[in-house]
C-alpha positions as a Markdown table, in Angstrom:
| # | Residue | x | y | z |
|---|---|---|---|---|
| 1 | Met | 0.0 | 0.0 | 0.0 |
| 2 | Ile | 2.7 | 2.5 | 1.0 |
| 3 | Ala | 4.9 | 1.5 | -1.9 |
| 4 | Asn | 2.0 | 1.9 | -4.3 |
| 5 | Ile | 1.3 | 5.4 | -3.0 |
| 6 | Leu | 4.8 | 6.8 | -2.7 |
| 7 | Gly | 6.8 | 4.6 | -5.1 |
| 8 | Met | 9.0 | 1.6 | -4.1 |
| 9 | Asn | 12.2 | 3.5 | -4.5 |
| 10 | Phe | 11.2 | 6.2 | -2.1 |
| 11 | Tyr | 10.0 | 3.7 | 0.4 |
| 12 | Glu | 13.3 | 1.7 | 0.2 |
| 13 | Leu | 15.3 | 4.9 | 0.6 |
| 14 | Phe | 13.3 | 5.9 | 3.7 |
| 15 | Ile | 13.7 | 2.5 | 5.3 |
| 16 | Lys | 17.4 | 2.5 | 4.7 |
| 17 | Asn | 17.7 | 5.9 | 6.3 |
| 18 | Arg | 15.1 | 5.6 | 9.1 |
| 19 | Lys | 17.5 | 6.4 | 11.9 |
| 20 | Gly | 15.8 | 8.4 | 14.6 |
| 21 | Phe | 12.3 | 6.9 | 13.8 |
| 22 | Asn | 10.8 | 4.2 | 15.9 |
| 23 | Gln | 8.5 | 1.4 | 14.7 |
| 24 | Tyr | 5.4 | 3.5 | 15.5 |
| 25 | Gln | 6.5 | 6.7 | 13.9 |
| 26 | Ile | 7.3 | 5.2 | 10.5 |
| 27 | Pro | 3.7 | 4.2 | 9.7 |
| 28 | Leu | 2.5 | 7.6 | 11.0 |
| 29 | Tyr | 4.9 | 9.3 | 8.7 |
| 30 | Phe | 3.7 | 7.4 | 5.7 |
| 31 | Cys | 0.0 | 8.0 | 6.6 |
| 32 | Tyr | 0.7 | 11.8 | 6.6 |
| 33 | Met | 2.5 | 11.6 | 3.3 |
| 34 | Ala | -0.4 | 9.7 | 1.7 |
| 35 | Lys | -3.0 | 12.4 | 2.5 |
| 36 | Lys | -5.1 | 13.3 | -0.6 |
| 37 | Lys | -4.5 | 16.9 | -1.8 |
| 38 | Leu | -7.7 | 18.8 | -1.1 |
| 39 | Val | -7.8 | 22.3 | -2.8 |
| 40 | Val | -10.5 | 24.7 | -1.7 |
| 41 | Leu | -11.6 | 27.9 | -3.4 |
| 42 | Thr | -13.5 | 30.2 | -1.0 |
| 43 | Gly | -15.3 | 33.4 | -1.7 |
| 44 | Ala | -17.4 | 36.1 | -0.1 |
| 45 | Gly | -20.2 | 33.8 | 1.0 |
| 46 | Ile | -18.0 | 32.1 | 3.7 |
| 47 | Ser | -17.0 | 35.5 | 5.2 |
| 48 | Ala | -20.5 | 36.9 | 5.0 |
| 49 | Glu | -21.6 | 34.3 | 7.6 |
| 50 | Ser | -19.1 | 35.9 | 10.0 |
| 51 | Gly | -20.9 | 39.2 | 9.5 |
| 52 | Leu | -18.6 | 40.7 | 6.9 |
| 53 | Lys | -20.6 | 42.5 | 4.2 |
| 54 | Thr | -19.9 | 42.0 | 0.6 |
| 55 | Phe | -20.4 | 43.7 | -2.7 |
| 56 | Arg | -22.0 | 40.5 | -3.9 |
| 57 | Asp | -25.0 | 40.6 | -1.6 |
| 58 | Ser | -25.9 | 44.3 | -2.0 |
| 59 | Asp | -26.1 | 44.9 | -5.8 |
| 60 | Gly | -22.6 | 46.3 | -6.1 |
| 61 | Leu | -23.0 | 48.7 | -3.1 |
| 62 | Trp | -21.3 | 48.3 | 0.3 |
| 63 | Asn | -22.8 | 50.5 | 3.0 |
| 64 | Gly | -23.6 | 53.0 | 0.2 |
| 65 | Tyr | -20.1 | 52.8 | -1.5 |
| 66 | Asn | -20.0 | 51.9 | -5.2 |
| 67 | Ile | -17.4 | 49.5 | -6.4 |
| 68 | Glu | -16.1 | 52.1 | -8.9 |
| 69 | Asp | -15.6 | 54.7 | -6.2 |
| 70 | Val | -13.5 | 52.6 | -3.8 |
| 71 | Ala | -12.2 | 49.5 | -5.4 |
| 72 | Thr | -10.5 | 50.5 | -8.7 |
| 73 | Pro | -7.2 | 52.2 | -9.6 |
| 74 | Arg | -9.3 | 55.0 | -11.0 |
| 75 | Ala | -10.9 | 55.5 | -7.6 |
| 76 | Trp | -7.5 | 55.7 | -6.0 |
| 77 | Lys | -6.3 | 58.4 | -8.5 |
| 78 | Lys | -9.5 | 60.3 | -8.1 |
| 79 | Asp | -9.9 | 60.3 | -4.3 |
| 80 | Pro | -7.3 | 58.3 | -2.3 |
| 81 | Lys | -8.6 | 59.7 | 1.0 |
| 82 | Leu | -12.0 | 58.1 | 0.3 |
| 83 | Val | -10.4 | 54.8 | -0.6 |
| 84 | Leu | -8.3 | 54.8 | 2.5 |
| 85 | Glu | -11.4 | 55.6 | 4.6 |
| 86 | Phe | -13.3 | 52.7 | 3.1 |
| 87 | Tyr | -10.5 | 50.1 | 3.7 |
| 88 | Asn | -9.8 | 51.5 | 7.2 |
| 89 | Met | -13.5 | 50.7 | 8.0 |
| 90 | Arg | -13.1 | 47.2 | 6.5 |
| 91 | Arg | -10.0 | 46.6 | 8.6 |
| 92 | Lys | -12.0 | 47.4 | 11.7 |
| 93 | Asp | -14.8 | 45.1 | 10.6 |
| 94 | Val | -12.5 | 42.2 | 10.0 |
| 95 | Ala | -10.7 | 42.6 | 13.4 |
| 96 | Leu | -14.1 | 42.3 | 15.1 |
| 97 | Ala | -15.3 | 39.3 | 13.1 |
| 98 | Ile | -14.9 | 35.7 | 14.3 |
| 99 | Pro | -14.3 | 32.6 | 12.2 |
| 100 | Asn | -17.5 | 30.6 | 11.7 |
| 101 | Asn | -18.2 | 26.9 | 11.5 |
| 102 | Ala | -17.2 | 26.6 | 7.9 |
| 103 | His | -13.7 | 28.1 | 8.6 |
| 104 | Thr | -13.3 | 25.8 | 11.5 |
| 105 | Ile | -14.2 | 22.6 | 9.7 |
| 106 | Leu | -11.9 | 23.5 | 6.8 |
| 107 | Ala | -9.1 | 23.8 | 9.3 |
| 108 | Glu | -10.0 | 20.5 | 10.9 |
| 109 | Leu | -9.9 | 18.8 | 7.5 |
| 110 | Glu | -6.1 | 19.1 | 7.7 |
| 111 | Asn | -6.2 | 16.1 | 10.0 |
| 112 | Asp | -7.3 | 13.9 | 7.1 |
| 113 | Phe | -6.3 | 15.8 | 3.9 |
| 114 | Asp | -3.4 | 17.9 | 2.6 |
| 115 | Val | -5.6 | 21.1 | 2.5 |
| 116 | His | -4.7 | 24.1 | 0.3 |
| 117 | Ile | -7.0 | 27.0 | 0.5 |
| 118 | Ile | -7.2 | 29.6 | -2.3 |
| 119 | Thr | -9.4 | 32.5 | -1.1 |
| 120 | Gln | -10.8 | 35.5 | -2.8 |
| 121 | Asn | -11.3 | 37.0 | 0.6 |
| 122 | Ile | -9.1 | 39.7 | 2.1 |
| 123 | Asp | -9.8 | 38.8 | 5.7 |
| 124 | Asp | -7.7 | 36.6 | 8.0 |
| 125 | Leu | -10.5 | 34.3 | 9.2 |
| 126 | His | -9.0 | 31.2 | 7.6 |
| 127 | Glu | -5.7 | 31.8 | 9.4 |
| 128 | Arg | -7.5 | 32.4 | 12.7 |
| 129 | Ala | -9.5 | 29.3 | 12.3 |
| 130 | Gly | -6.3 | 27.3 | 12.1 |
| 131 | Ser | -5.8 | 26.6 | 8.4 |
| 132 | Thr | -2.1 | 26.6 | 7.5 |
| 133 | Lys | -1.8 | 26.7 | 3.7 |
| 134 | Ile | -3.6 | 29.8 | 2.3 |
| 135 | Cys | -3.2 | 31.6 | -1.0 |
| 136 | His | -4.9 | 35.1 | -0.9 |
| 137 | Leu | -5.8 | 35.9 | -4.5 |
| 138 | His | -7.1 | 39.4 | -3.9 |
| 139 | Gly | -4.7 | 40.6 | -1.2 |
| 140 | Glu | -4.9 | 41.0 | 2.6 |
| 141 | Ile | -6.6 | 43.7 | 4.6 |
| 142 | Phe | -3.9 | 43.6 | 7.4 |
| 143 | Lys | -1.2 | 44.5 | 4.9 |
| 144 | Met | -0.3 | 47.7 | 3.0 |
| 145 | Arg | 2.1 | 48.5 | 0.2 |
| 146 | Ser | 3.7 | 51.3 | -1.7 |
| 147 | Glu | 1.4 | 52.7 | -4.4 |
| 148 | Thr | 4.1 | 52.2 | -7.0 |
| 149 | Asp | 6.2 | 49.3 | -5.7 |
| 150 | Glu | 4.3 | 46.0 | -5.2 |
| 151 | Glu | 7.3 | 44.5 | -3.3 |
| 152 | Leu | 7.2 | 47.1 | -0.5 |
| 153 | Ile | 4.7 | 45.4 | 1.8 |
| 154 | Tyr | 4.1 | 46.1 | 5.5 |
| 155 | Glu | 1.8 | 44.7 | 8.2 |
| 156 | Ile | -0.9 | 47.1 | 9.4 |
| 157 | Arg | -3.5 | 46.8 | 12.2 |
| 158 | Glu | -4.5 | 50.4 | 12.5 |
| 159 | Asp | -5.6 | 53.0 | 9.9 |
| 160 | Ile | -3.6 | 54.0 | 6.9 |
| 161 | Leu | -3.6 | 57.7 | 6.7 |
| 162 | Phe | -3.2 | 60.0 | 3.7 |
| 163 | Gly | 0.5 | 61.1 | 3.9 |
| 164 | Asp | 1.8 | 57.8 | 5.3 |
| 165 | Thr | 4.6 | 56.7 | 3.0 |
| 166 | Ala | 6.6 | 53.6 | 2.2 |
| 167 | Ala | 10.4 | 53.4 | 2.1 |
| 168 | Asp | 10.4 | 54.7 | -1.4 |
| 169 | Gly | 8.6 | 57.9 | -0.3 |
| 170 | Arg | 5.3 | 57.0 | -2.0 |
| 171 | Gln | 1.9 | 56.9 | -0.5 |
| 172 | Leu | 0.9 | 53.7 | 1.2 |
| 173 | Arg | -2.2 | 51.9 | -0.1 |
| 174 | Pro | -4.1 | 48.8 | 1.0 |
| 175 | Tyr | -2.5 | 45.5 | -0.1 |
| 176 | Ile | -5.6 | 44.7 | -2.1 |
| 177 | Val | -6.0 | 43.7 | -5.7 |
| 178 | Trp | -8.7 | 46.1 | -7.0 |
| 179 | Phe | -11.0 | 45.5 | -9.9 |
| 180 | Glu | -9.2 | 46.2 | -13.2 |
| 181 | Glu | -5.9 | 45.2 | -11.7 |
| 182 | Pro | -4.0 | 42.0 | -12.6 |
| 183 | Val | -4.0 | 39.2 | -10.0 |
| 184 | Pro | -0.4 | 38.4 | -9.2 |
| 185 | Met | -1.2 | 35.2 | -7.3 |
| 186 | Ile | -3.4 | 33.6 | -10.0 |
| 187 | Glu | -0.5 | 31.6 | -11.5 |
| 188 | Thr | 0.3 | 30.1 | -8.1 |
| 189 | Ala | -3.3 | 29.3 | -7.6 |
| 190 | Val | -3.5 | 27.6 | -11.0 |
| 191 | Glu | -0.5 | 25.4 | -10.2 |
| 192 | Ile | -2.1 | 24.4 | -6.8 |
| 193 | Thr | -5.3 | 23.6 | -8.6 |
| 194 | Arg | -3.7 | 21.5 | -11.3 |
| 195 | Ser | -2.3 | 19.1 | -8.6 |
| 196 | Ala | -5.6 | 18.7 | -6.7 |
| 197 | Glu | -7.0 | 15.3 | -6.0 |
| 198 | Ile | -10.3 | 16.8 | -4.7 |
| 199 | Phe | -11.5 | 20.3 | -5.5 |
| 200 | Leu | -14.0 | 22.3 | -3.4 |
| 201 | Val | -15.7 | 25.6 | -4.1 |
| 202 | Ile | -17.3 | 27.2 | -1.1 |
| 203 | Gly | -19.2 | 30.5 | -0.8 |
| 204 | Thr | -18.6 | 31.9 | -4.3 |
| 205 | Ser | -20.9 | 32.3 | -7.3 |
| 206 | Leu | -18.0 | 31.7 | -9.7 |
| 207 | Ala | -18.7 | 35.1 | -11.2 |
| 208 | Val | -15.4 | 37.0 | -10.5 |
| 209 | Tyr | -12.6 | 36.2 | -12.9 |
| 210 | Pro | -9.9 | 35.0 | -13.1 |
| 211 | Ala | -10.6 | 33.2 | -9.8 |
| 212 | Ala | -13.8 | 31.7 | -11.2 |
| 213 | Gly | -11.8 | 30.0 | -14.0 |
| 214 | Leu | -9.7 | 28.0 | -11.5 |
| 215 | Val | -12.2 | 25.1 | -11.5 |
| 216 | Asn | -11.3 | 24.5 | -15.2 |
| 217 | Tyr | -7.7 | 23.8 | -14.2 |
| 218 | Ala | -8.7 | 21.0 | -11.8 |
| 219 | Pro | -8.0 | 17.6 | -13.2 |
| 220 | Trp | -11.0 | 16.5 | -15.2 |
| 221 | Lys | -11.8 | 13.2 | -13.4 |
| 222 | Ile | -11.3 | 14.2 | -9.8 |
| 223 | Pro | -14.3 | 14.7 | -7.4 |
| 224 | Lys | -15.5 | 18.3 | -7.3 |
| 225 | Phe | -17.9 | 19.9 | -4.9 |
| 226 | Ile | -19.6 | 23.3 | -4.7 |
| 227 | Val | -21.3 | 24.7 | -1.6 |
| 228 | Asp | -23.2 | 28.0 | -2.0 |
| 229 | Lys | -26.6 | 29.3 | -1.2 |
| 230 | Arg | -27.1 | 30.1 | -4.8 |
| 231 | Val | -25.3 | 27.5 | -6.9 |
| 232 | Pro | -24.5 | 28.8 | -10.4 |
| 233 | Asn | -24.9 | 26.8 | -13.6 |
| 234 | Thr | -22.2 | 24.2 | -13.4 |
| 235 | Ser | -23.4 | 21.7 | -16.0 |
| 236 | Ser | -20.2 | 22.0 | -17.9 |
| 237 | Ile | -18.1 | 20.8 | -14.9 |
| 238 | Tyr | -17.5 | 17.1 | -14.9 |
| 239 | Asn | -17.9 | 15.0 | -11.7 |
| 240 | Leu | -19.3 | 17.9 | -9.7 |
| 241 | Thr | -21.6 | 17.6 | -6.7 |
| 242 | Ala | -23.6 | 20.7 | -5.8 |
| 243 | Ile | -24.8 | 21.5 | -2.2 |
| 244 | Glu | -27.1 | 24.5 | -2.3 |
| 245 | Lys | -26.8 | 25.7 | 1.3 |
| 246 | Pro | -25.0 | 28.5 | 3.1 |
| 247 | Ala | -21.4 | 27.7 | 3.8 |
| 248 | Thr | -21.9 | 27.0 | 7.5 |
| 249 | Glu | -24.7 | 24.4 | 6.8 |
| 250 | Gly | -23.3 | 22.9 | 3.6 |
| 251 | Ile | -19.9 | 22.3 | 5.0 |
| 252 | Ala | -21.3 | 19.7 | 7.5 |
| 253 | Val | -22.9 | 17.8 | 4.6 |
| 254 | Leu | -19.7 | 18.1 | 2.6 |
| 255 | Arg | -17.6 | 16.7 | 5.5 |
| 256 | Glu | -19.6 | 13.5 | 5.5 |
| 257 | Met | -19.1 | 13.1 | 1.8 |
| 258 | Leu | -15.4 | 13.6 | 2.1 |
| 259 | Lys | -15.2 | 10.9 | 4.8 |
| 260 | Lys | -16.2 | 8.4 | 2.1 |
| 261 | Leu | -13.2 | 9.5 | 0.0 |
| 262 | Thr | -10.5 | 9.0 | 2.6 |
| 263 | Asp | -10.4 | 5.3 | 2.1 |
| 264 | Val | -10.5 | 5.4 | -1.7 |
């Protein structure tokens, strides 16, 4: 069994060099190595259940703010103070939010799977729930960067003020990928998805690209699942199971389905 999973050569190499491992640790080591790679794409729906508002659920408005006014490069050029104000409020909201049941269960799945989370969300709820492998596609609310140098990145827990500058002397802006901007982490996400053995979509309507296109990079034959309160048309996706429930409810159903795959 172990040899089939990892390759006989690797197994023989490990056994020959097993110094420091006792007879009980070796099987545990191979059990860990044999975990199926579970890739999870999460979206606004999972954070909404922790009380974080989204553009998705309010017809493009967020507490009266229009997407074009606060979440585009044009908005930044037009009124950077307004953009900073908006994201300063979002940062406060995230700090007060608590991971919900869906976040917690995804973290717990690491006991049985090699879980990789690709999230469209800018909050840190996956991290606080205990997940360890997270790729943030659209940035992180608790980081900021130079408005001209994407490599000058800093941690931030308080407000970013107009006039605050990076090491290059340029204004600091939220470390967020705005609409109309390229998504630097998409290539990393594609590579993660291509090696998936199980692919999950939770809390996203698959409407925001390029993130929505990731499902097309998952290996064709692998099991795929989508959990959302409004499941989009997924008829073109092979071997997909749809669970039309909010994330916190659907994740419990999904966990039972995944249990059946651990022995396959």
